NUVEX-551843 format. One record per residue: residue in one letter; x, y, z of N, C-alpha, C, CB in turn; residue number from 1. Coordinates in steps of 0.02 Angstrom, whole numbers, plus 50000, padded with zeros to 5 digits. Atoms other than C-alpha are relative to their C-alpha. Glycine has a CB too. Example, Ala and Ser with C-alpha at 12.3 -4.5 7.8 and 13.67 -1.06 7.14 Angstrom:
<recs>
<r = a, n.c1 = 50045, n.c2 = 49941, n.c3 = 50000, ca.c1 = 50615, ca.c2 = 49775, ca.c3 = 50390, c.c1 = 50045, c.c2 = 50060, c.c3 = 50000, cb.c1 = 49950, cb.c2 = 50001, cb.c3 = 50062, k = 1>
<r = s, n.c1 = 49958, n.c2 = 49941, n.c3 = 49997, ca.c1 = 50684, ca.c2 = 49947, ca.c3 = 50357, c.c1 = 49961, c.c2 = 50055, c.c3 = 50037, cb.c1 = 50020, cb.c2 = 50023, cb.c3 = 49929, k = 2>
</recs>
This chain:
<recs>
<r = m, n.c1 = 50006, n.c2 = 49950, n.c3 = 50031, ca.c1 = 50206, ca.c2 = 50293, ca.c3 = 50063, c.c1 = 50013, c.c2 = 49989, c.c3 = 49934, cb.c1 = 50033, cb.c2 = 50043, cb.c3 = 50025, k = 1>
<r = i, n.c1 = 49988, n.c2 = 50019, n.c3 = 50056, ca.c1 = 50196, ca.c2 = 50281, ca.c3 = 49869, c.c1 = 50043, c.c2 = 50074, c.c3 = 49979, cb.c1 = 49930, cb.c2 = 49974, cb.c3 = 49959, k = 2>
<r = v, n.c1 = 49965, n.c2 = 49941, n.c3 = 50021, ca.c1 = 50326, ca.c2 = 50403, ca.c3 = 49787, c.c1 = 49994, c.c2 = 50012, c.c3 = 49913, cb.c1 = 50079, cb.c2 = 49989, cb.c3 = 50026, k = 3>
<r = t, n.c1 = 50017, n.c2 = 49992, n.c3 = 50066, ca.c1 = 50272, ca.c2 = 50468, ca.c3 = 49620, c.c1 = 50043, c.c2 = 50046, c.c3 = 49955, cb.c1 = 49936, cb.c2 = 50022, cb.c3 = 50000, k = 4>
<r = k, n.c1 = 49966, n.c2 = 49933, n.c3 = 50045, ca.c1 = 50348, ca.c2 = 50592, ca.c3 = 49483, c.c1 = 49969, c.c2 = 50071, c.c3 = 50009, cb.c1 = 49992, cb.c2 = 49986, cb.c3 = 49918, k = 5>
<r = c, n.c1 = 50032, n.c2 = 49922, n.c3 = 49992, ca.c1 = 50233, ca.c2 = 50729, ca.c3 = 49546, c.c1 = 50011, c.c2 = 50017, c.c3 = 50077, cb.c1 = 49908, cb.c2 = 50006, cb.c3 = 49978, k = 6>
<r = d, n.c1 = 50025, n.c2 = 49997, n.c3 = 49940, ca.c1 = 50224, ca.c2 = 50811, ca.c3 = 49708, c.c1 = 49945, c.c2 = 50036, c.c3 = 50022, cb.c1 = 50041, cb.c2 = 50015, cb.c3 = 50032, k = 7>
<r = y, n.c1 = 50051, n.c2 = 49979, n.c3 = 49975, ca.c1 = 50093, ca.c2 = 50878, ca.c3 = 49809, c.c1 = 49970, c.c2 = 50076, c.c3 = 49979, cb.c1 = 50013, cb.c2 = 49993, cb.c3 = 50064, k = 8>
<r = n, n.c1 = 50011, n.c2 = 49944, n.c3 = 50018, ca.c1 = 50115, ca.c2 = 51063, ca.c3 = 49763, c.c1 = 49972, c.c2 = 50004, c.c3 = 49938, cb.c1 = 50048, cb.c2 = 50032, cb.c3 = 50006, k = 9>
<r = e, n.c1 = 50029, n.c2 = 49999, n.c3 = 50053, ca.c1 = 50093, ca.c2 = 51015, ca.c3 = 49588, c.c1 = 49940, c.c2 = 49980, c.c3 = 49975, cb.c1 = 50028, cb.c2 = 49982, cb.c3 = 49975, k = 10>
<r = l, n.c1 = 50078, n.c2 = 50023, n.c3 = 49998, ca.c1 = 49925, ca.c2 = 50924, ca.c3 = 49611, c.c1 = 49966, c.c2 = 50050, c.c3 = 50010, cb.c1 = 49979, cb.c2 = 49953, cb.c3 = 50050, k = 11>
<r = i, n.c1 = 50060, n.c2 = 49945, n.c3 = 49974, ca.c1 = 49859, ca.c2 = 51069, ca.c3 = 49702, c.c1 = 49998, c.c2 = 50050, c.c3 = 49952, cb.c1 = 50013, cb.c2 = 50038, cb.c3 = 50074, k = 12>
<r = s, n.c1 = 50013, n.c2 = 49947, n.c3 = 50042, ca.c1 = 49914, ca.c2 = 51182, ca.c3 = 49574, c.c1 = 49950, c.c2 = 49988, c.c3 = 49921, cb.c1 = 50074, cb.c2 = 50025, cb.c3 = 49985, k = 13>
<r = g, n.c1 = 50031, n.c2 = 50020, n.c3 = 50062, ca.c1 = 49820, ca.c2 = 51094, ca.c3 = 49437, c.c1 = 50040, c.c2 = 49977, c.c3 = 49940, cb.c1 = 49963, cb.c2 = 50051, cb.c3 = 49979, k = 14>
<r = d, n.c1 = 49957, n.c2 = 50045, n.c3 = 50043, ca.c1 = 49962, ca.c2 = 51027, ca.c3 = 49332, c.c1 = 49954, c.c2 = 49935, c.c3 = 49962, cb.c1 = 50061, cb.c2 = 49967, cb.c3 = 50053, k = 15>
<r = k, n.c1 = 50043, n.c2 = 50047, n.c3 = 50038, ca.c1 = 49877, ca.c2 = 50925, ca.c3 = 49200, c.c1 = 50047, c.c2 = 49932, c.c3 = 49997, cb.c1 = 49979, cb.c2 = 50032, cb.c3 = 49920, k = 16>
<r = n, n.c1 = 49954, n.c2 = 50053, n.c3 = 50003, ca.c1 = 50030, ca.c2 = 50805, ca.c3 = 49200, c.c1 = 50011, c.c2 = 49965, c.c3 = 50071, cb.c1 = 50066, cb.c2 = 50027, cb.c3 = 49971, k = 17>
<r = a, n.c1 = 49986, n.c2 = 50039, n.c3 = 49928, ca.c1 = 50045, ca.c2 = 50779, ca.c3 = 49382, c.c1 = 49929, c.c2 = 49971, c.c3 = 50021, cb.c1 = 50031, cb.c2 = 50056, cb.c3 = 50067, k = 18>
<r = i, n.c1 = 50061, n.c2 = 50025, n.c3 = 49974, ca.c1 = 49872, ca.c2 = 50752, ca.c3 = 49397, c.c1 = 49986, c.c2 = 49921, c.c3 = 49967, cb.c1 = 49938, cb.c2 = 50056, cb.c3 = 49981, k = 19>
<r = l, n.c1 = 49998, n.c2 = 50057, n.c3 = 50039, ca.c1 = 49861, ca.c2 = 50614, ca.c3 = 49254, c.c1 = 50056, c.c2 = 49942, c.c3 = 50052, cb.c1 = 50030, cb.c2 = 50024, cb.c3 = 49914, k = 20>
<r = v, n.c1 = 49964, n.c2 = 50046, n.c3 = 49967, ca.c1 = 50009, ca.c2 = 50543, ca.c3 = 49351, c.c1 = 49976, c.c2 = 49969, c.c3 = 50057, cb.c1 = 50052, cb.c2 = 50023, cb.c3 = 50015, k = 21>
<r = a, n.c1 = 50025, n.c2 = 50014, n.c3 = 49950, ca.c1 = 49926, ca.c2 = 50528, ca.c3 = 49507, c.c1 = 49940, c.c2 = 49950, c.c3 = 49995, cb.c1 = 49989, cb.c2 = 50056, cb.c3 = 50026, k = 22>
<r = a, n.c1 = 50048, n.c2 = 50053, n.c3 = 50029, ca.c1 = 49779, ca.c2 = 50453, ca.c3 = 49425, c.c1 = 50029, c.c2 = 49932, c.c3 = 49968, cb.c1 = 49960, cb.c2 = 50034, cb.c3 = 49946, k = 23>
<r = r, n.c1 = 49970, n.c2 = 50071, n.c3 = 50018, ca.c1 = 49891, ca.c2 = 50311, ca.c3 = 49344, c.c1 = 50026, c.c2 = 49963, c.c3 = 50060, cb.c1 = 50060, cb.c2 = 50005, cb.c3 = 49950, k = 24>
<r = v, n.c1 = 49983, n.c2 = 50036, n.c3 = 49939, ca.c1 = 49972, ca.c2 = 50286, ca.c3 = 49515, c.c1 = 49958, c.c2 = 49969, c.c3 = 50041, cb.c1 = 50029, cb.c2 = 50034, cb.c3 = 50037, k = 25>
<r = l, n.c1 = 50055, n.c2 = 50017, n.c3 = 49962, ca.c1 = 49805, ca.c2 = 50269, ca.c3 = 49602, c.c1 = 49969, c.c2 = 49933, c.c3 = 49964, cb.c1 = 49950, cb.c2 = 50064, cb.c3 = 50004, k = 26>
<r = g, n.c1 = 50025, n.c2 = 50051, n.c3 = 50040, ca.c1 = 49755, ca.c2 = 50153, ca.c3 = 49461, c.c1 = 50044, c.c2 = 49935, c.c3 = 50011, cb.c1 = 49999, cb.c2 = 50024, cb.c3 = 49926, k = 27>
<r = q, n.c1 = 49957, n.c2 = 50059, n.c3 = 49995, ca.c1 = 49907, ca.c2 = 50039, ca.c3 = 49487, c.c1 = 49986, c.c2 = 49974, c.c3 = 50067, cb.c1 = 50076, cb.c2 = 50014, cb.c3 = 49990, k = 28>
<r = v, n.c1 = 49999, n.c2 = 50014, n.c3 = 49923, ca.c1 = 49893, ca.c2 = 50040, ca.c3 = 49683, c.c1 = 49922, c.c2 = 49957, c.c3 = 50005, cb.c1 = 50004, cb.c2 = 50085, cb.c3 = 50056, k = 29>
<r = t, n.c1 = 50068, n.c2 = 50037, n.c3 = 50013, ca.c1 = 49691, ca.c2 = 49984, ca.c3 = 49632, c.c1 = 50008, c.c2 = 49937, c.c3 = 49991, cb.c1 = 49963, cb.c2 = 50022, cb.c3 = 49943, k = 30>
<r = s, n.c1 = 49984, n.c2 = 50055, n.c3 = 50018, ca.c1 = 49748, ca.c2 = 49846, ca.c3 = 49547, c.c1 = 50037, c.c2 = 49953, c.c3 = 50033, cb.c1 = 50019, cb.c2 = 50008, cb.c3 = 49957, k = 31>
<r = v, n.c1 = 49962, n.c2 = 50051, n.c3 = 49956, ca.c1 = 49870, ca.c2 = 49772, ca.c3 = 49679, c.c1 = 49941, c.c2 = 49989, c.c3 = 50053, cb.c1 = 50079, cb.c2 = 50031, cb.c3 = 50037, k = 32>
<r = s, n.c1 = 50046, n.c2 = 50015, n.c3 = 49946, ca.c1 = 49734, ca.c2 = 49802, ca.c3 = 49809, c.c1 = 49939, c.c2 = 49949, c.c3 = 49971, cb.c1 = 49970, cb.c2 = 50073, cb.c3 = 50029, k = 33>
<r = m, n.c1 = 50045, n.c2 = 50048, n.c3 = 50027, ca.c1 = 49609, ca.c2 = 49705, ca.c3 = 49691, c.c1 = 50029, c.c2 = 49930, c.c3 = 49996, cb.c1 = 49979, cb.c2 = 50021, cb.c3 = 49935, k = 34>
<r = s, n.c1 = 49988, n.c2 = 50077, n.c3 = 50003, ca.c1 = 49724, ca.c2 = 49554, ca.c3 = 49681, c.c1 = 50007, c.c2 = 49966, c.c3 = 50081, cb.c1 = 50077, cb.c2 = 49987, cb.c3 = 49951, k = 35>
<r = f, n.c1 = 49993, n.c2 = 50005, n.c3 = 49937, ca.c1 = 49730, ca.c2 = 49551, ca.c3 = 49875, c.c1 = 49919, c.c2 = 49971, c.c3 = 50032, cb.c1 = 50028, cb.c2 = 50077, cb.c3 = 50026, k = 36>
<r = i, n.c1 = 50068, n.c2 = 50003, n.c3 = 49969, ca.c1 = 49534, ca.c2 = 49551, ca.c3 = 49891, c.c1 = 49988, c.c2 = 49915, c.c3 = 49999, cb.c1 = 49937, cb.c2 = 50049, cb.c3 = 49949, k = 37>
<r = t, n.c1 = 50003, n.c2 = 50078, n.c3 = 50000, ca.c1 = 49536, ca.c2 = 49352, ca.c3 = 49851, c.c1 = 50018, c.c2 = 49971, c.c3 = 50036, cb.c1 = 50020, cb.c2 = 49970, cb.c3 = 49964, k = 38>
<r = f, n.c1 = 49966, n.c2 = 50037, n.c3 = 49942, ca.c1 = 49638, ca.c2 = 49296, ca.c3 = 49984, c.c1 = 49966, c.c2 = 49982, c.c3 = 50040, cb.c1 = 50043, cb.c2 = 50026, cb.c3 = 50034, k = 39>
<r = p, n.c1 = 50021, n.c2 = 50019, n.c3 = 49924, ca.c1 = 49528, ca.c2 = 49301, ca.c3 = 50135, c.c1 = 49931, c.c2 = 49968, c.c3 = 49961, cb.c1 = 49988, cb.c2 = 50077, cb.c3 = 50072, k = 40>
<r = i, n.c1 = 50064, n.c2 = 50027, n.c3 = 49999, ca.c1 = 49364, ca.c2 = 49218, ca.c3 = 50039, c.c1 = 50023, c.c2 = 49936, c.c3 = 49967, cb.c1 = 49939, cb.c2 = 50043, cb.c3 = 49964, k = 41>
<r = l, n.c1 = 49975, n.c2 = 50074, n.c3 = 50021, ca.c1 = 49461, ca.c2 = 49063, ca.c3 = 49986, c.c1 = 49980, c.c2 = 49950, c.c3 = 50063, cb.c1 = 50092, cb.c2 = 49997, cb.c3 = 49984, k = 42>
<r = r, n.c1 = 50018, n.c2 = 50050, n.c3 = 49932, ca.c1 = 49385, ca.c2 = 48922, ca.c3 = 50109, c.c1 = 50063, c.c2 = 49941, c.c3 = 50000, cb.c1 = 49908, cb.c2 = 49954, cb.c3 = 49989, k = 43>
<r = n, n.c1 = 49952, n.c2 = 50054, n.c3 = 49977, ca.c1 = 49513, ca.c2 = 48805, ca.c3 = 50190, c.c1 = 50075, c.c2 = 50018, c.c3 = 49947, cb.c1 = 49959, cb.c2 = 49911, cb.c3 = 49985, k = 44>
<r = s, n.c1 = 49933, n.c2 = 49984, n.c3 = 50029, ca.c1 = 49658, ca.c2 = 48915, ca.c3 = 50113, c.c1 = 50064, c.c2 = 49995, c.c3 = 50040, cb.c1 = 49998, cb.c2 = 50064, cb.c3 = 49977, k = 45>
<r = v, n.c1 = 49947, n.c2 = 50001, n.c3 = 49957, ca.c1 = 49832, ca.c2 = 48910, ca.c3 = 50166, c.c1 = 50026, c.c2 = 50066, c.c3 = 50026, cb.c1 = 50048, cb.c2 = 49968, cb.c3 = 49970, k = 46>
<r = w, n.c1 = 50000, n.c2 = 49947, n.c3 = 49961, ca.c1 = 49832, ca.c2 = 49083, ca.c3 = 50198, c.c1 = 49951, c.c2 = 50019, c.c3 = 50057, cb.c1 = 50001, cb.c2 = 50041, cb.c3 = 49961, k = 47>
<r = t, n.c1 = 50041, n.c2 = 49988, n.c3 = 49940, ca.c1 = 49689, ca.c2 = 49076, ca.c3 = 50323, c.c1 = 50026, c.c2 = 49960, c.c3 = 50049, cb.c1 = 49927, cb.c2 = 49987, cb.c3 = 49991, k = 48>
<r = d, n.c1 = 49956, n.c2 = 50025, n.c3 = 49961, ca.c1 = 49791, ca.c2 = 48949, ca.c3 = 50407, c.c1 = 50062, c.c2 = 50029, c.c3 = 50028, cb.c1 = 50013, cb.c2 = 49955, cb.c3 = 49974, k = 49>
<r = i, n.c1 = 49916, n.c2 = 49974, n.c3 = 49978, ca.c1 = 49969, ca.c2 = 49042, ca.c3 = 50404, c.c1 = 49966, c.c2 = 50038, c.c3 = 50064, cb.c1 = 50057, cb.c2 = 50065, cb.c3 = 49930, k = 50>
<r = f, n.c1 = 50015, n.c2 = 49940, n.c3 = 49955, ca.c1 = 49874, ca.c2 = 49177, ca.c3 = 50488, c.c1 = 49943, c.c2 = 49993, c.c3 = 50063, cb.c1 = 49975, cb.c2 = 50058, cb.c3 = 49951, k = 51>
<r = g, n.c1 = 50042, n.c2 = 50025, n.c3 = 49937, ca.c1 = 49751, ca.c2 = 49068, ca.c3 = 50607, c.c1 = 49940, c.c2 = 50050, c.c3 = 50008, cb.c1 = 50048, cb.c2 = 50000, cb.c3 = 50073, k = 52>
<r = i, n.c1 = 50058, n.c2 = 49961, n.c3 = 49998, ca.c1 = 49594, ca.c2 = 49165, ca.c3 = 50558, c.c1 = 49943, c.c2 = 49966, c.c3 = 49976, cb.c1 = 50008, cb.c2 = 50059, cb.c3 = 49965, k = 53>
<r = p, n.c1 = 50058, n.c2 = 50032, n.c3 = 50029, ca.c1 = 49414, ca.c2 = 49095, ca.c3 = 50545, c.c1 = 49982, c.c2 = 50023, c.c3 = 49948, cb.c1 = 49949, cb.c2 = 49999, cb.c3 = 50034, k = 54>
<r = f, n.c1 = 50035, n.c2 = 49982, n.c3 = 50061, ca.c1 = 49327, ca.c2 = 49094, ca.c3 = 50387, c.c1 = 49958, c.c2 = 50056, c.c3 = 50012, cb.c1 = 49960, cb.c2 = 49945, cb.c3 = 49974, k = 55>
<r = e, n.c1 = 50040, n.c2 = 49943, n.c3 = 49994, ca.c1 = 49193, ca.c2 = 49209, ca.c3 = 50449, c.c1 = 50039, c.c2 = 50063, c.c3 = 50016, cb.c1 = 49951, cb.c2 = 49989, cb.c3 = 50050, k = 56>
<r = r, n.c1 = 49965, n.c2 = 49933, n.c3 = 49995, ca.c1 = 49334, ca.c2 = 49344, ca.c3 = 50503, c.c1 = 50029, c.c2 = 50010, c.c3 = 49936, cb.c1 = 50054, cb.c2 = 50006, cb.c3 = 50056, k = 57>
<r = a, n.c1 = 49980, n.c2 = 49986, n.c3 = 50067, ca.c1 = 49406, ca.c2 = 49327, ca.c3 = 50339, c.c1 = 49956, c.c2 = 50036, c.c3 = 49950, cb.c1 = 50015, cb.c2 = 49941, cb.c3 = 49974, k = 58>
<r = l, n.c1 = 50052, n.c2 = 49967, n.c3 = 50043, ca.c1 = 49245, ca.c2 = 49374, ca.c3 = 50255, c.c1 = 49994, c.c2 = 50079, c.c3 = 50031, cb.c1 = 49923, cb.c2 = 49954, cb.c3 = 50004, k = 59>
<r = k, n.c1 = 50006, n.c2 = 49923, n.c3 = 49971, ca.c1 = 49245, ca.c2 = 49542, ca.c3 = 50367, c.c1 = 50056, c.c2 = 50020, c.c3 = 49954, cb.c1 = 50014, cb.c2 = 50018, cb.c3 = 50094, k = 60>
<r = y, n.c1 = 49960, n.c2 = 49968, n.c3 = 50050, ca.c1 = 49420, ca.c2 = 49579, ca.c3 = 50287, c.c1 = 49979, c.c2 = 50007, c.c3 = 49931, cb.c1 = 50056, cb.c2 = 49971, cb.c3 = 49998, k = 61>
<r = h, n.c1 = 50025, n.c2 = 49996, n.c3 = 50078, ca.c1 = 49359, ca.c2 = 49538, ca.c3 = 50111, c.c1 = 49956, c.c2 = 50047, c.c3 = 49991, cb.c1 = 49968, cb.c2 = 49939, cb.c3 = 49972, k = 62>
<r = r, n.c1 = 50051, n.c2 = 49935, n.c3 = 50004, ca.c1 = 49209, ca.c2 = 49669, ca.c3 = 50128, c.c1 = 50047, c.c2 = 50058, c.c3 = 50023, cb.c1 = 49926, cb.c2 = 49993, cb.c3 = 50057, k = 63>
<r = v, n.c1 = 49964, n.c2 = 49954, n.c3 = 49983, ca.c1 = 49338, ca.c2 = 49785, ca.c3 = 50207, c.c1 = 50042, c.c2 = 50035, c.c3 = 49946, cb.c1 = 50034, cb.c2 = 49976, cb.c3 = 50045, k = 64>
<r = m, n.c1 = 49948, n.c2 = 49986, n.c3 = 50077, ca.c1 = 49461, ca.c2 = 49778, ca.c3 = 50064, c.c1 = 49959, c.c2 = 50001, c.c3 = 49952, cb.c1 = 50059, cb.c2 = 49940, cb.c3 = 49975, k = 65>
<r = g, n.c1 = 50024, n.c2 = 50001, n.c3 = 50044, ca.c1 = 49337, ca.c2 = 49763, ca.c3 = 49946, c.c1 = 49960, c.c2 = 50088, c.c3 = 50011, cb.c1 = 49963, cb.c2 = 49928, cb.c3 = 49995, k = 66>
<r = r, n.c1 = 50012, n.c2 = 49913, n.c3 = 49983, ca.c1 = 49258, ca.c2 = 49950, ca.c3 = 50021, c.c1 = 50053, c.c2 = 50046, c.c3 = 49966, cb.c1 = 50008, cb.c2 = 50018, cb.c3 = 50089, k = 67>
<r = i, n.c1 = 49955, n.c2 = 49938, n.c3 = 50012, ca.c1 = 49427, ca.c2 = 50029, ca.c3 = 50010, c.c1 = 50023, c.c2 = 49991, c.c3 = 49928, cb.c1 = 50065, cb.c2 = 50006, cb.c3 = 50054, k = 68>
<r = v, n.c1 = 49988, n.c2 = 50011, n.c3 = 50064, ca.c1 = 49453, ca.c2 = 49957, ca.c3 = 49828, c.c1 = 49933, c.c2 = 50042, c.c3 = 49967, cb.c1 = 50007, cb.c2 = 49916, cb.c3 = 49984, k = 69>
<r = w, n.c1 = 50065, n.c2 = 49946, n.c3 = 50022, ca.c1 = 49281, ca.c2 = 50045, ca.c3 = 49785, c.c1 = 50027, c.c2 = 50062, c.c3 = 49986, cb.c1 = 49941, cb.c2 = 50015, cb.c3 = 50061, k = 70>
<r = l, n.c1 = 49991, n.c2 = 49933, n.c3 = 50000, ca.c1 = 49345, ca.c2 = 50196, ca.c3 = 49847, c.c1 = 50046, c.c2 = 50014, c.c3 = 49961, cb.c1 = 50010, cb.c2 = 50028, cb.c3 = 50056, k = 71>
<r = e, n.c1 = 49952, n.c2 = 50001, n.c3 = 50046, ca.c1 = 49503, ca.c2 = 50185, ca.c3 = 49754, c.c1 = 49978, c.c2 = 50018, c.c3 = 49928, cb.c1 = 50029, cb.c2 = 49936, cb.c3 = 50003, k = 72>
<r = i, n.c1 = 50036, n.c2 = 49985, n.c3 = 50071, ca.c1 = 49424, ca.c2 = 50166, ca.c3 = 49596, c.c1 = 49967, c.c2 = 50052, c.c3 = 49986, cb.c1 = 49957, cb.c2 = 49959, cb.c3 = 49983, k = 73>
<r = t, n.c1 = 50037, n.c2 = 49936, n.c3 = 50021, ca.c1 = 49309, ca.c2 = 50301, ca.c3 = 49621, c.c1 = 50031, c.c2 = 50054, c.c3 = 50001, cb.c1 = 49948, cb.c2 = 50015, cb.c3 = 50036, k = 74>
<r = v, n.c1 = 49965, n.c2 = 49947, n.c3 = 49973, ca.c1 = 49433, ca.c2 = 50409, ca.c3 = 49679, c.c1 = 50049, c.c2 = 50016, c.c3 = 49921, cb.c1 = 50049, cb.c2 = 49974, cb.c3 = 50082, k = 75>
<r = h, n.c1 = 49952, n.c2 = 50006, n.c3 = 50052, ca.c1 = 49544, ca.c2 = 50354, ca.c3 = 49519, c.c1 = 49956, c.c2 = 50030, c.c3 = 49930, cb.c1 = 50028, cb.c2 = 49914, cb.c3 = 49994, k = 76>
<r = m, n.c1 = 50048, n.c2 = 49985, n.c3 = 50063, ca.c1 = 49394, ca.c2 = 50377, ca.c3 = 49381, c.c1 = 49987, c.c2 = 50076, c.c3 = 50013, cb.c1 = 49922, cb.c2 = 49952, cb.c3 = 49998, k = 77>
<r = l, n.c1 = 50012, n.c2 = 49911, n.c3 = 50007, ca.c1 = 49362, ca.c2 = 50567, ca.c3 = 49454, c.c1 = 50051, c.c2 = 50035, c.c3 = 50003, cb.c1 = 49958, cb.c2 = 50035, cb.c3 = 50051, k = 78>
<r = i, n.c1 = 49934, n.c2 = 49967, n.c3 = 50039, ca.c1 = 49548, ca.c2 = 50605, ca.c3 = 49430, c.c1 = 50007, c.c2 = 50005, c.c3 = 49947, cb.c1 = 50053, cb.c2 = 49978, cb.c3 = 50006, k = 79>
<r = w, n.c1 = 49985, n.c2 = 50038, n.c3 = 50068, ca.c1 = 49558, ca.c2 = 50519, ca.c3 = 49276, c.c1 = 49978, c.c2 = 50056, c.c3 = 49956, cb.c1 = 49957, cb.c2 = 49924, cb.c3 = 49985, k = 80>
<r = q, n.c1 = 50030, n.c2 = 49965, n.c3 = 50050, ca.c1 = 49429, ca.c2 = 50633, ca.c3 = 49197, c.c1 = 50042, c.c2 = 50066, c.c3 = 49980, cb.c1 = 49931, cb.c2 = 50015, cb.c3 = 50022, k = 81>
</recs>
C-alpha cells in the first residue's frame, strides 16, 4: 500500500489538494510500472533465466503489465483534470 499525504476522506470530500496529490502519486506509480514492462520482453534475458520462465510466458506477463499501466495512466489522466 502506498502512503500519501492525503487520506481517503479527503479524496471523497473533493479536496482539490488531496486529489492532486493522489494524481501525482498515481503518476509516480505508473512510471515505476512502466519501467518493469521491458523486463519480460527481452529475449535471452538474465531476468527470464533467473525466474526460469520461457519467452512465450514472459510475453503474457508483458501484456498483462501493459494493460495495468494503461489503466493506471487512464485513471491518472482522469484524476489530474
